[in-house]
C-alpha positions in Angstrom: -0.2 0.2 0.3 1.5 3.1 -0.9 2.5 5.4 2.0 0.1 9.2 2.7 1.6 11.9 0.8 -1.1 14.2 1.4 -1.4 15.6 -2.3 2.2 15.2 -2.5 3.5 13.4 -5.3 6.0 10.8 -4.5 9.6 12.1 -4.6 11.2 9.2 -5.8 10.3 5.2 -5.7 10.7 3.8 -2.4 10.2 7.1 -0.6 8.3 7.2 2.6 6.9 10.4 4.1 9.7 9.4 7.3 12.5 9.2 5.0 11.9 12.7 2.9 11.3 14.2 6.8 14.6 12.9 7.9 16.0 14.1 4.4 14.3 17.4 4.7 15.3 17.6 8.6 19.0 20.0 8.2 16.6 22.5 6.1 14.0 23.1 8.2 16.4 23.7 10.9 18.4 26.0 9.1 21.2 23.5 9.2 23.1 23.1 5.2 22.8 19.5 4.1 26.5 19.7 2.3 26.2 16.1 0.8 22.6 17.3 -1.0 23.8 20.5 -2.7 26.8 19.1 -3.5 24.3 16.3 -5.5 22.4 18.6 -6.3 25.1 21.3 -8.4 26.5 18.1 -10.0 22.8 17.4 -11.4 22.5 21.0 -12.9 25.9 20.6 -14.2 24.9 17.7 -16.2 21.8 19.0 -17.2 23.9 22.1 -18.6 26.1 19.5 -20.4 22.9 17.9 -21.5 21.4 21.3 -22.6 24.7 22.3 -24.3 25.2 19.3 -26.2 21.5 19.1 -27.6 22.0 23.0 -28.8 25.0 22.0 -31.0 23.0 19.4 -32.1 20.4 20.8 -33.3 22.3 23.8 -34.8 24.2 21.3 -36.6 20.9 19.6 -38.0 19.3 22.9 -38.9 23.2 23.9 -40.8 22.7 20.5 -42.4 19.5 21.4 -43.7 17.8 18.4 -41.8 15.3 21.0 -39.9 13.6 24.1 -40.9 13.5 27.3 -39.2 10.4 26.6 -37.2 11.7 23.8 -35.8 15.2 25.4 -35.1 13.1 28.3 -33.1 11.3 25.8 -31.0 13.8 23.7 -30.0 15.7 26.4 -29.3 12.7 28.0 -27.0 12.6 24.9 -25.4 16.4 24.2 -24.5 16.6 28.3 -23.1 13.5 27.6 -20.8 15.5 24.6 -19.6 18.6 27.2 -18.7 16.8 29.3 -17.0 14.8 26.2 -15.1 19.0 25.7 -14.0 19.7 29.3 -12.7 
């Protein structure tokens, strides 16, 4: 049976309200969670690298004529939004 999340989405498979409470406890006390901050930064760096690779790939497709201007603009818009979320 699923744990009660009171309308919230389960953060990851196998999570329980108790494990999330314990994970978030340092923040609620005003303490820093160094390990969590390092993991979050590593994920942001990885996502930035993926966005950069996608940007290079989409520009190459456009330059070869494989996609048109509208497709390029649509993907660039999505990549810009993703970059903004990473800031």
